[in-house]
N, C-alpha and C positions, 0 to 999 in steps of 0.2 A: 424661480429655479428652472422651470421649463425653458424659458428664453435663454438663460445662462448655459444650460447643459444640453438642450434638445431643440425644441421649436415650440413657439406659441403663436396663437392668432388672436388679434384684438380688433373689435369693431371700432372704427374711427369715423363712421358715417355722419356723426354729429358735427364734424369739422365743417367750417364754411369753405366754399369753393367758388371761385370766380374765373371765367374765361375773359381774357382781354384779347380782342382780335381785330384785324384790319391792317392796312399798310403802315399806319403810324403806331402800332402796338408797342414796338420796341422803344420808341421815343417816350411814350407815356410811362411805361414801366421803369425805364432808366431814370426818368425825372422823378419818380415817386419813391424810390428806395435808396437806402444808404449802402449801396453795393452796386456793382455792375450787373446789369441784366445779362442773363446768359446770351452769348453771341452765337453759339452754334445750336442747331436743332438737337434736342436731347439733353441740353445742359440744364443744370439745376443750380440755383443760388438761394442761400438762406439770408434773409435780410430784414432789417427794420423798415417798415413803411412810414414815411415822414409826412407831416402836414406842411402847410405853406410856411410855417414859422421854423421848420426844420426840427421839430420835436417828434418823438416816436409815438405813433398811433397803434401799431400792431407789429408782431413778428410774423413774417410770411415765408412760405416755401414757394419759390417761383420756378416753374418748369417751362422751358421753351419747347412746345410741341410741334411747331412749324415756323417757317420764316415769319408768318404774320399772326401767330397764336401763342399766347402764354396762358398758363394754368396756375392760379394762385390758391394756396391752401393755408388756412390759419384758424385760430380759435373762433368758435361759433359766435361768441358774444361780441365780436368785432365786425360781424358781417355788414350791417347797415352802415356803420361808420366808414369801413373800407370802401364799400360800393360808392357811397356819396363822395368820399374824398377823391377816388379815381375819376368818377364822372365829372366832378367839378374841376378837375385838373386838365381836362381835354381843352385844348386851345382852339380858337377859331381856325377853320380850315383843315384841322387834323381829321383824318379818316380812321377812326378807332371806335370800337364798341366795347362796353363793359357789361358783362352778362353774368348774373348770379346763377350758378348751376348746382347749388347745394342740394336741392331736392331731386335733381336729376341723377347725381352720382352718389353711390355709397362708397365706403372705403374700408379696407381691412389692412392691418399691419401684420405681416408674417415675419417673425424675427427669431433668431437663434442660429446656432451653428449648423443645424440641419435644414434651415429654411430653403436653401438652394435645392437640396435634394427633393423636398416636397414640391416646390414650384416646378422643378424639372419634370416631375411625373405628370403634370397637368398641362404642359405647354410644349410646343415644338420650338419655341424661340430660344436662341442661344443665350445662356445665362452666365458663362464664365467671365472672369474679371476683364479679359481683353475685349470681349464682345459687349459686355454690360457692366462698365466700371461704376464705382461708387459715385454718387451725385450725378447720375444721368437718368433720363426718362425715355421711355419708348412705349409704343402700343404693342401689346402681345395678345394672343388668343388664349383664354382659359375657359374651359367648359362651354365652348361655343359663344363666348362673349368677348368683345373687344375691350381690353382692360388697359387703362393708363397705368403703367407700372413705373414706380419711382424707386430707384435703388438707393435707399437711405433707411436709417433706423435711429431712433432716439433711445434705444435700450442698450447701446454699447456693443451690440453683436451684429453679425451679418443680418440684413433684413431688407424688406421691400414693403412699400405701400402699394396696394392694388386698388385702383379706383375704377369701378365698373358701373354701368347703368343700373339704377336701383332695381329695375325689374329682373335683373339677372344675378343680383347679389346672393340669393339663397343657393343658386346652382354653383356659383363660384366658391362660396363657403363650403358647400357639401363636397365638392371636388377636392379642395384643399384638405378638409378633414379626413376624407377617405385615404388620400395619398399620405397623410401625416400619421395615420394610426400606427404604422410600423416604426415610426421615428419617435413615438411618445408625445405626439402633439397635445397641447393643452390650451383651453380657452384662457385668456388673460384679460385683465382690466387695468385701468389707471390706479385703482385702489385695491389693495390686497387685504384679505381677512387674516392672513398669516402673520 
């Protein structure tokens, strides 16, 4: 109800996260998913990750953070399989690295019709639809931390995924909670007791 009517925050830190970087990062990502890899910096694609037989191994969110850097987020139990698949798909001569960063970054989902109001209170970054449209990613500052912000939500409402260095997650959460109190913020989870 909080996400439908106000704003909710959910810890997604357990999701697996991989950085793919280097001059051939786009080539590797494009070859590995059943969708086009984002062409512009800040683009996001949702895609199945395929094995060499063309069957699905995992569903991934792919964010292009720079010309030579992609950030993949997906269910934790696929981490080793996805890492191995990507590393084994690098061809001779390609300059690309596959780095698991799951323990380096935590993640919070901030979702609901008041989520933009809450986020606006803790960052100077522009958050309107023109500046930060759906299915885009950018780095923003929240509570003194550089956060990888993804404009997407799987709850059906306005929302963001905020990926921050693990050591700053408590400060980011506290800032969001404090800003959200006037908007009726609530902690949420994937399973509800109601």
